[in-house]
Structure formats: C-alpha cells, structure tokens
N, C-alpha and C positions, 0 to 999 in steps of 0.2 A: 530295329536293325534287321536288315535282310541278310540271311545267311548266304555266303558265297560258296557254291558247290566245289569249286576248285580249291579253295582254302581248306574246306572241310576234308577233302581227299588228301591234301598235303599233310594235315595234322594227323589223320588216320595212319598214313604211311610212316610218318615220323615216329608215332607211338609204337608201331610194329617193329621198326628198325632198332629201337632201343634195346639194349641187352636185358634179358629177362632177370638177371641177377641184381639189377640196380636197386630194387627196393627191398631186397632180403635183409633182415635185421642181422647185424654182426655186432661184435663187442670190440671196442677199442682197447689199447693197452692199459688205459686208465680204468677199465672195467665199466665204461658207460656204453649204452647201446647206441648204435648209429647204423646208417645204411651201408651196404656193400659199395655203392657208388661213391659215397664220401670217402671210405677207406681206400678205394682203388685210385681215386683222383688225388687225395691229399695225404694219405698214409696215416691219418689220425682223425678223431672226431672234431666237431666244430668247437667244443669247449677246449680241447687241447690246442687247437690251432690259435684260438683267441689268447690262451695263456702264453703261447710262444710269442705272439705279437706283443703282448704286454711286457714280457721279459726282455724283448729286444729294444724297447723304448728306454732312452736315457732317463735317469732319475727325475729330472725336472720336466721332461717332456710330457708325462702323463698329467701333471698339474696344469701345464699350459693347454693341453688338449681339453681338459675338463673346464678350464676357465673359458676357452673358446666357445664351448657349448652351454655355458651357464650351469654346469653340473657341479656346483659347489654346495657346501653344507648350509650356507645362508639361504638357499632356495629349497623348497620342498621338491622331492623327486618327481612329483606330478608336473612341475614346471620346467624340468630340465629339457634342454633343447630349444629354449625360447630364443636363443641367439646362435649364430654359426659364423663367427668371424673373430679374428685376432689380428690386430694391427701391430706389426713388428717393425721396429726401426732397424738401423744397421747395428751390427755387433752380435752379442751373444744370443739375443732373442731371435734374430734373423737366422743364425746358424742352427739353433734348436729347431726352429720351424722347418728349415730345409731338411733336417734329419727326419722329421715327421712326413714331409713330402716324399722323401726317398723310400720311406717304409710303407707308403701308400695310405697313410692315415689322414693326410691333408692335401690340399691343392693350393697353389699360389694364385691369387686373384689380382685385383686392381692395384696399381702402384701410384701413390700420390706423394710427390716429393721424395723424401727418403723413407717413407712408410710403405710397406707392402701388406695388403690384406690377405690373410690365409683363411681357408674354409675347410671344414672337416668333411671327410668322405663317410660313406656308410660304415666302412670298417672302423674308421676312427670313432664314430658314434658308439659302436658296439664296444670298442676298447675303453671308452670313457665311462661305460656303464649305463648307457641309455637303453630304455626298453623300446618296444615297437612304436608306441605313440610318440615318445621323445624323438626317435629317429625321423618319423614323419614330420614332426614339428621343425626339426633342425634342417631337414632337406627341403622344406617348403612344399611337401606333397599335399594335395587337396584331400580333405577328409571325406 
C-alpha cells in the first residue's frame, strides 16, 4: 500500500491536537486504574460503565441477550458468539428486546410476519460476557 502524504499529515496534526493529559493514568472511584480521557468523557472507568449497563437491564433481559449470542452454559466459552440473533414474536419478548434496543445493547433487524429479528451490538456483547474473540465472531469480523 502506498502511503498518502496528505493523510499522513492529517494524522500527525490530529495527534498533536489531542490533549496531552489523555493518556495519563488516573484512578476511578472503584480504585481501578484508567486513563484521564476515559474519566473526563464518561466519569468512570470502563468496568464501572459496564456494571452500570448491566444493572440497568431488566432481570430477564440479560438472559435474552446471552441466549441471542449463544453465551449459555451448555456451550464452552470459546464458542460464545457463534450466533447473533433473537427472533421475538409480539408480546413480552418483543417488549424486552425493545428495552435492550433502547439501552443500546441490541438493534432491530428483519421483520418476518409477526417475528422481528434482533441483533446484539458490541456493547451488548460485552454486557453478555463475551471476550474479544467472541465479539469478533458475533459481529462477523474477519479474523
């Protein structure tokens, strides 16, 4: 691949424009180390943010999210993320999935008859407990 001088110059200027404090290590209220940029943007570390997302999910929502991703005990953790869909009919399942969509953990997909297919987002994958490889599998990223 041939380097583009204009693109290289833009990247260099963008790196210089970033605040110098962004990579300085700070401590979150939970006593975990994080970057100053993370604390200034979100007010908490990534672990605390994920815990807040999990706490906001209704009790049955996390189980539905894990089922959507194949992250259940009958499969080994190395296989989690082998699927990324949940077919919800009308009623309570559809309402529960709409709450996950509102929380940013899932997206609504194709509608077939009275069934709607929902798919997890990257944040939903993390909330369900998938590791990096599982998230790649679930999102269909090439390895």
